[in-house]
Every structure is written in C-alpha cells, then in structure tokens.
KEVEXKOL-856660 format. One line per 8 residues: number of its first residue (from 1); their letters; for each residue x, y, z of C-alpha. Coordinates in steps of 0.001 Angstrom, whole numbers, plus 500000, padded with zeros to 6 digits. Example, Ala and Ser with C-alpha at 12.3 -4.5 7.8 and 13.67 -1.06 7.14 Angstrom:
// residues 2
1 = as = 512300/495500/507800 | 513670/498940/507140
END
This chain:
// residues 510
1 = msdekkik = 920139/586052/164801 | 921045/586733/168423 | 924137/585089/169908 | 921890/582906/172113 | 920279/581500/168966 | 923563/580808/167200 | 925197/577389/167130 | 928945/577790/167146
9 = svaivgag = 930230/574503/168602 | 929270/571017/167442 | 930122/567540/168749 | 929951/564627/166310 | 929714/561169/167864 | 931391/558532/165685 | 934049/558574/162958 | 932610/556050/160554
17 = aagaitaa = 931135/557033/157206 | 928349/559098/158810 | 930816/560957/161029 | 933230/561549/158155 | 930680/563240/155911 | 929155/565159/158829 | 932544/566606/159758 | 933189/567561/156125
25 = afkaenyf = 929775/569194/155748 | 930075/571242/158935 | 933644/572309/158152 | 932569/573413/154673 | 930218/575985/156194 | 933230/577951/157484 | 930876/579099/160221 | 931366/576930/163297
33 = erirvfer = 934097/577904/165733 | 934606/574430/167213 | 933902/571012/165733 | 934937/567835/167519 | 934593/564235/166332 | 934711/561587/169048 | 935544/558016/168042 | 935954/555145/170487
41 = retpggtw = 938151/553084/168158 | 941825/553701/167427 | 941132/554823/163839 | 938294/556173/161696 | 936318/553632/159703 | 933326/552722/161824 | 931735/549393/161039 | 934240/548844/158188
49 = ifdsdpkp = 937178/548425/160561 | 938229/544784/160356 | 938819/542915/163599 | 940451/539674/162495 | 939959/538199/165966 | 936539/539135/167358 | 937106/537267/170615 | 935812/536882/173155
57 = dlkvqpgk = 932566/535426/171842 | 929897/536897/174051 | 927114/534792/175466 | 924006/534922/173305 | 921134/536543/175203 | 917869/535821/173396 | 915374/538660/173292 | 917638/541067/175165
65 = lppdidpp = 917785/544671/173940 | 920653/547193/174127 | 919430/548840/177346 | 919762/545400/178992 | 923118/544270/177580 | 924805/547593/176744 | 923956/549854/179707 | 925870/553043/180501
73 = leiprelp = 929057/552954/182539 | 929171/554436/186009 | 930749/557880/185772 | 933270/559043/188396 | 931782/561567/190787 | 934520/564106/190270 | 935836/565070/186838 | 938373/565273/185333
81 = qvtapnqr = 939580/561920/186593 | 942054/559142/185768 | 940910/555581/186427 | 941869/552008/185676 | 940794/551039/182135 | 937252/549804/181640 | 936977/546015/181439 | 933304/545721/180589
89 = erfsktpi = 932231/544736/177092 | 931121/547753/175034 | 930494/545971/171710 | 933134/548051/169959 | 934379/545296/167637 | 932867/545122/164177 | 930955/542369/162332 | 933220/542348/159240
97 = ynslttnv = 934056/538847/157966 | 937000/537982/155699 | 935072/537748/152429 | 932662/540636/152951 | 932176/543085/150095 | 929903/546088/149724 | 926449/545386/148285 | 925597/548832/146829
105 = pdiamcfs = 927306/549877/143549 | 930217/552152/144380 | 928894/555117/142394 | 925786/555136/144584 | 927509/554250/147841 | 930486/556628/147921 | 930282/560344/148670 | 929718/562633/145706
113 = drrfaygp = 933168/564265/145705 | 935312/561121/145765 | 934910/557615/144354 | 936016/554320/145843 | 939340/552997/144564 | 937373/550482/142487 | 934024/548755/142319 | 931251/548127/141778
121 = faphhvpr = 931335/545917/144892 | 934575/546435/146772 | 936111/544236/149500 | 935748/545577/153020 | 939210/547153/153230 | 938348/549611/150445 | 935522/551450/152284 | 937585/551396/155487
129 = qyvesyfs = 940528/553067/153749 | 938087/555395/152016 | 936551/556626/155279 | 939936/557063/156925 | 941376/559030/154005 | 938215/561123/153673 | 939078/562855/156937 | 942531/563854/155689
137 = fhgtdsll = 941154/564678/152218 | 938934/567357/153791 | 941340/568370/156538 | 938993/567175/159243 | 941459/564684/160732 | 942566/567457/163104 | 939036/567411/164565 | 939325/563768/165620
145 = slnttved = 939615/562531/169182 | 940338/558801/168819 | 940123/556116/171522 | 937476/558390/173031 | 934099/557030/174089 | 931155/559342/174695 | 929776/558026/177972 | 927057/560589/178654
153 = vsklkpts = 925116/563186/176667 | 922998/565498/178829 | 921203/568629/177769 | 921852/571910/179540 | 919158/574453/180163 | 919194/577545/177916 | 920639/580676/179510 | 917391/582501/178685
161 = ksglerwk = 913843/581703/177606 | 914663/582546/174002 | 917960/580638/173925 | 918666/577167/172588 | 919488/574166/174737 | 923140/573173/174910 | 924813/569838/175663 | 927311/568459/178141
169 = ltlrkydp = 929316/565423/177056 | 931144/563153/179473 | 934114/561581/177705 | 936441/558670/178427 | 939715/558313/176534 | 941884/555249/176814 | 945571/556179/177064 | 947535/553143/175772
177 = srhvdvww = 950881/554529/176891 | 949771/554606/180543 | 947024/551944/180312 | 944488/554213/182001 | 941150/555846/181219 | 941068/559637/181274 | 937656/561167/182013 | 936545/564754/181378
185 = qeefdavv = 933593/566849/180191 | 933010/569295/177354 | 930049/571495/176447 | 928644/572115/172969 | 925876/574077/171314 | 924789/571091/169213 | 925344/567341/168884 | 925140/565065/165849
193 = langhysv = 924881/561339/166543 | 926676/559382/163820 | 927573/556300/165842 | 926042/553653/163596 | 923848/550714/164535 | 925807/547540/163787 | 927357/546999/167203 | 924892/545254/169512
201 = pfvpqvkg = 923743/541909/168041 | 920156/540777/168399 | 918924/537194/168754 | 915143/536653/168994 | 913560/534732/171815 | 912611/531148/170913 | 911093/528506/173155 | 913851/526507/174848
209 = leeyiekf = 916715/528560/173404 | 918057/529875/176728 | 918157/526354/178207 | 919725/525046/174990 | 922510/527656/175265 | 923164/526623/178866 | 923213/522916/177966 | 925475/523370/174924
217 = pgrvqhsk = 927872/526293/175575 | 929337/527836/172435 | 926986/526026/170079 | 924822/529095/169392 | 926546/532138/167924 | 925750/535431/166233 | 927146/536269/162815 | 928969/539249/164323
225 = yyrsplpy = 931677/536817/165450 | 931958/534902/162169 | 935141/535500/160134 | 935870/532427/158017 | 934339/529045/157102 | 937487/527191/158198 | 936517/526682/161887 | 933340/524927/160724
233 = askkvlii = 935059/522213/158667 | 932976/518988/158632 | 930498/520486/161095 | 926734/520322/160785 | 925687/523985/160622 | 922333/525749/160787 | 922094/529382/159659 | 919220/531512/160932
241 = gnsasghd = 918192/534272/158503 | 918524/534988/154790 | 919395/538640/154516 | 922794/539642/153073 | 924914/538105/155848 | 922754/534976/156030 | 923088/534534/152286 | 926862/535070/152317
249 = ltaelvst = 927583/532762/155251 | 925374/529967/153975 | 926984/530021/150532 | 930494/530242/151959 | 930063/527387/154443 | 929233/524959/151634 | 932977/524839/150941 | 933906/523424/154374
257 = aslpvyqs = 930906/522363/156472 | 929144/519022/156433 | 926525/519117/153665 | 923914/520208/153420 | 924251/523532/155193 | 920830/524246/156664 | 919281/527707/156401 | 916176/528711/158359
265 = rrtksrwd = 914122/531345/156503 | 911034/533258/157555 | 910319/534413/154012 | 911852/534085/150569 | 914471/536729/149789 | 914694/538499/146438 | 917743/536432/145456 | 916216/533048/146327
273 = gdepppgi = 915001/530851/143488 | 912405/528105/143654 | 914952/525552/144864 | 917982/525950/147165 | 921438/525998/145569 | 923534/522785/145659 | 924791/521961/149138 | 922084/524009/150905
281 = awkpiike = 918801/522874/152466 | 916082/525332/153411 | 914090/525045/156610 | 911237/527161/158002 | 911552/529169/161203 | 912360/527388/164452 | 909457/526479/166696 | 911390/525070/169648
289 = yipdtgri = 914765/523964/170992 | 914742/520795/173077 | 917722/521008/175470 | 917470/517440/176784 | 918214/515899/173392 | 919643/518838/171429 | 916846/518534/168893 | 915739/521642/166956
297 = vfedgtyl = 912080/521564/165893 | 910802/523693/163019 | 907428/525273/162406 | 906429/522569/159904 | 907076/519767/162409 | 910376/518662/160903 | 913472/518601/163094 | 917255/518371/163139
305 = ddidtviy = 919456/516440/165549 | 923177/516674/166226 | 923642/520229/164956 | 927176/521379/165817 | 926715/525127/165326 | 923778/527494/165057 | 924643/530923/163629 | 922066/533682/164013
313 = ctgykasy = 922211/536209/161153 | 919433/538271/162687 | 920917/541739/162689 | 921516/544403/165294 | 919699/546927/167425 | 920631/550598/167630 | 922289/551400/170947 | 922675/554773/172641
321 = pfwnsaan = 924063/553965/176105 | 925353/557530/176426 | 921901/559084/176154 | 920902/560371/179587 | 917147/559763/179583 | 916646/561391/182994 | 918389/564619/182000 | 916965/564688/178470
329 = ggplfdye = 913298/564133/179230 | 912996/560528/178101 | 914612/557805/175987 | 915986/558420/172508 | 914953/555126/170928 | 911641/553269/171013 | 912551/549570/170770 | 908954/548389/170686
337 = ngklvnny = 908329/550312/167461 | 911936/550260/166253 | 912364/554003/165793 | 913847/557208/167142 | 911520/558887/169617 | 909859/562072/168333 | 911785/562029/165081 | 911152/563795/161801
345 = whtfvrgh = 912542/562691/158433 | 914674/560080/160239 | 917149/562851/161129 | 915661/565593/163308 | 914362/565181/166866 | 911392/567181/168088 | 912018/568847/171412 | 915771/568898/170728
353 = ptlgvvgl = 916375/571429/167925 | 920153/571236/168416 | 920326/567446/168026 | 920660/565547/164758 | 921046/561882/163805 | 922905/560750/160680 | 923071/557243/159272 | 920084/555411/160716
361 = prvltfrs = 918021/554582/157591 | 919380/551828/155351 | 919203/553321/151859 | 922303/554169/149814 | 924468/554146/152964 | 927329/556644/152492 | 925578/558729/149820 | 922335/559112/151779
369 = feyqaval = 924368/560119/154854 | 925674/563013/152763 | 922181/564437/152269 | 921468/564253/155990 | 924800/565822/156974 | 924558/568709/154520 | 920993/569522/155572 | 921981/569527/159272
377 = arlfsgrn = 925031/571718/158604 | 922913/574234/156703 | 920216/574171/159384 | 922583/574557/162346 | 924450/577403/160618 | 921158/579209/159997 | 921673/579075/156231 | 918912/576607/155390
385 = avslppie = 916698/577523/152455 | 913548/576048/153994 | 912659/575699/157676 | 911508/572461/159203 | 907712/572183/159160 | 905684/573139/162246 | 905733/570704/165163 | 902176/569588/164394
393 = eqerwere = 903163/568589/160875 | 906248/566745/162134 | 904107/564832/164611 | 901642/563926/161863 | 904467/562664/159626 | 905794/560387/162362 | 902351/559110/163310 | 901322/558366/159728
401 = rleetkre = 904636/556717/158900 | 904383/554447/161930 | 900870/553430/160893 | 901970/552841/157302 | 905058/550779/158124 | 903145/548650/160630 | 900442/548030/158056 | 903051/547045/155459
409 = rrkfhdin = 905057/545034/158022 | 908322/546854/157418 | 910716/548738/159640 | 910095/552397/160409 | 913537/553548/159223 | 913702/551361/156094 | 913088/553512/153015 | 911934/551881/149772
417 = wetgetfe = 913648/552554/146475 | 911122/551004/144077 | 908173/553133/145211 | 909976/556468/144862 | 910178/556888/148623 | 913971/557263/148501 | 913732/560086/145969 | 911156/561911/148096
425 = wlegffki = 913303/561527/151213 | 916487/562811/149590 | 914633/565657/147899 | 913463/566798/151330 | 917088/567405/152365 | 917761/569102/149030 | 914999/571626/149743 | 916150/572281/153318
433 = aglgtlkg = 919799/572789/152367 | 919399/575045/149362 | 922507/576602/147826 | 925813/577489/149461 | 926848/581105/149985 | 928116/583373/147219 | 931646/582872/148614 | 931282/579121/148187
441 = egrippal = 930700/578256/151842 | 928641/575155/152471 | 928072/571955/150526 | 925114/571296/148271 | 923331/567922/148386 | 924447/565887/145359 | 922258/565311/142337 | 920599/561939/141887
449 = teeliwai = 921984/561514/138395 | 920832/559185/135622 | 924187/557397/135819 | 923681/556710/139522 | 920096/555594/139015 | 921167/553290/136192 | 923748/551633/138433 | 921215/551015/141182
457 = ehirkype = 918633/549627/138772 | 920954/547439/136725 | 923978/546285/138730 | 923277/543553/141256 | 925670/541836/143635 | 923354/538841/143786 | 921475/537630/140662 | 917725/537781/141116
465 = pgkgkdrd = 915956/534689/139735 | 913551/535580/136957 | 914972/539073/136489 | 916761/540193/133366 | 914896/537752/131106 | 913209/538758/127865 | 911403/536660/125322 | 912648/536128/121817
473 = rngkeedt = 910448/536152/118736 | 909433/532544/119356 | 908332/533291/122913 | 911291/531570/124540 | 913020/533169/127494 | 916401/534707/126893 | 918618/535446/129870 | 919942/538974/129351
481 = ttssedsq = 921802/539000/132628 | 925496/539644/132038 | 927932/538157/134522 | 931276/539593/135526 | 932942/537030/133275 | 931499/538330/130021 | 930782/541964/130810 | 933215/544637/129744
489 = tggrdnew = 932340/546561/132883 | 934339/544025/134912 | 933743/542630/138361 | 935419/540576/141074 | 935310/536792/141325 | 931883/536430/139718 | 930349/538434/142556 | 927976/540622/140583
497 = vlverqrk = 925766/540764/137504 | 924587/543396/135064 | 920839/543242/134567 | 919538/544531/131240 | 916068/545907/131882 | 915195/547142/128418 | 911487/547463/129013 | 911703/549347/132286
505 = dllafi = 911611/553125/132399 | 914874/554266/133998 | 913035/556658/136302 | 910014/554444/136913 | 910737/554310/140630 | 910186/558104/140881
END
C-alpha cells in the first residue's frame, strides 16, 4: 500500500463507551502513529456521567430538530485563538436520573475483556466508573484531550487522484484555570465519530403545545432534566411515553406525586399488562392542548384539567453540529428518515472511506460498539480480512433497509434481536475484521457465546406479563419467573427477574 493510501493518524470524537472501545481497538493494532480522543466533558464516561443538577431547564421546543436548536458555533477567523468562554447551551449535560440502572445484563453489555463490578443491572455510577477506568486499563488515557469540543469537521482534498481524503478538525478547549476558550486546528487521516446520541432532547409537535408552554412556563419538561420524584410531591403529573425512561419515571413518581400518575401511551410496551399498576392511570396520545383553560385533550375525547407537570419521555435526536455540510458535500444525518446519510451497516459512510461511526444502533450497547470499533480498526489499518462490498451493493443495502423499516414502522438504526438480525449484523463485523496478526496485533471481535445469549434471553430488568409461565399437568398456569428475592443469582432491590423459558430453543433467534 502506498503512503498516500495509508491511514496513520486517527481522531476519535467522544470519550464515552463508544470512544473508549474505539481507542482500545485502534491502539491494539500497534499501527497508527497518532490517535487522539476528544471529549467535551471534564472526564470520560459519556452519557453515564451523572449531573446531579441539570439546570438550567431549557425551554421545550416542540418539533424542533438538532440543526435548529444545536447549531454550530461561529469559529474565529484566525486560529489559534483565545476567546472568552462560550455561553451558549451545547446540551453537554446528561439525562441520568438518581435511580437509573442499566437495562441490559452486564455480561452482554460490558466489553469482552472486562466485566462490570457487579450486575446484572448496575446503578449508573458503575458503567461511568467502568468507562473511565477502561481508558487507563488499556493505556489510552494518554490519548485523551478533555474539556475539548470538536466544533468543525471538514474534509481535505487528497494530495493526488489516488490518495485518500483527510480531515481538518477545529477544536475548542475550555481552560478552567484562566476561564477562557482556546481554539486551534489539527489534521488527521481518518475520523471516527463516537459522540453518542442522548444529548439533544426531542418533543413532538402537538396542537396547542407551543401556546400552552408560553401560558404555563415550566409546566412542560423533558425527562432529560428529571433527577428525583421529590420535587413533584403532591403534584398532578402526566408522563408522555412508555419506553424505559417513561416506565421508570411513572413508577417512581407514584411514591410522591398526587395519585394517580397519568401516563400517555401510543402503544402497549412489552412490560405492560392488561391493567395499569396501582397508582397509575393510562391515557392515549394527546390530541390537543388548550392554553386558555390548561385542559389537555386526548385522542379518545377524554381530558385532564389542572395538571401541574407534563414530562415528555420521548427520547433524543442524534446531533452533529460539527459536521461541515458545505465542505463535506452534504449533511451527515437525514432527520426525515432518521438515519445516517449514505451509510452501510450502520457504521461506514459511502463517499467518505476514512470516516466511521460507532455507537448509533441500539442493540447490546457497549458490546456491539466493540464489534464496530474492531472492524473499523482492522479496516483503517489495511488488515481487514474482507473488503466492504462494492458501492452498488452498499447502496442496495441502504435502500432495501429503508424500505423494510418503513414498512415495519421501526427505526432505521434499531436492530432486532428476536429475528436474528443482531446476529447477522455482528457477524458482518466478524467477517470484516478477521484475525489479528501473528505477533498478536489487533483485537478480534468477541464470540457471541451461549452464556451471553442465555443472559439476554432469560434475565429481564422488567417482568413481561404472560412470559415465563408454563402449564402443570392439570392445565393450570405456573409462574416460573424467579424474582431477585428467591433466585440464587441475586439482584438489586427487586429490580430484575429470571425467566425460565424451558420450551424455547436457546438459539431460536438465530
């Protein structure tokens, strides 16, 4: 391989779990001359960093997308430069609430070479400590540049027709000793984006919501700013959404809020039974807010008056304010279709062979990031066992996946476990990466072991109604779900269950 085709310097954006494993994978190659990890927070940890005070609460902006509410900063004309510190909101604080625990069994969530301190569902400080120590464990902490925000990523033209594109990063580092921002630029052969996607909250547009927010300031919030049920004591609360955070907040608020706690659901979640739990009342989706009276009208014609707080648990949108669309030939993310533009296998970007993205699909979180990172490290070092398919095949994969996910009404980057889709996706990275060198350089994607599969199939943070029940000889249902109280495998505060699925093939999902 000619020098113009070699990638010797790599920038990694983000020092959360995705950045930690990417740094470890690239360092393990013993090939790259310069690896830098840029993290805007004061410590590694990513979304698992706990901000006990998330203030200030930002104004809810219904229907607004990251390009509208998280635009790029204006860059000084001359660099390097020292300026007054930025005062504009950059959504750097995390959505971690006091009681949050992981919701993937630790054996499946952690990286393959190091387990969490304990599990199966650990409190939020455990994964934060885990990510931070993972850098020192692999000696990649020396690669970190903390308090450093990547403000611009622009591609540079190749030095020849046969050469690869390179990248120029504009960086801003807050210096707490001088209370200033220091700006400068660095160039790299490749960039890996590992900056996560739980920063910019999203609230859908609903008729009358904007006027309602203006009429009742502070009444409508996003779950990103929730920390504890105590501020909602004796208040009449409505939760919007029933995913993991919606479930947690609704259940937790029963202890302090005025009962019942109302929960607006679009569909039934897998942990919902036929009736709501005690202290909770289910409502359909909201049809309209009436600002004049404060009334909230639901799709079935019912309504609520005198609600004190509305908390939207409606997720986040990926944000890439540093991506220079003008310099890079177009945007990186398609918000209409909810996907990376021109992507393949949720990781590679057509037209940018020296760009990779780690951590976007929601699968096994940390462990699935490992597959992506190892495959990218092998590919960028030129040691991959299998090349990426031709551009035409990559385009066909993206087109067919978009059609399939639209037809099935699911998100483009959500990968199913039950259908075997997860196995196929991870196996793709396994084939690309291949083996390490004879000298032991390079990581190998971890095996999807029977033990790991068993944990995913059997251990549940939330009991699923109707699951784990067999019939005895008389045809009566027996509940074979084992709680943390009576299982020898342990648990924390009755937070998880062990589901005995005796009739299900362990590898049925494959």
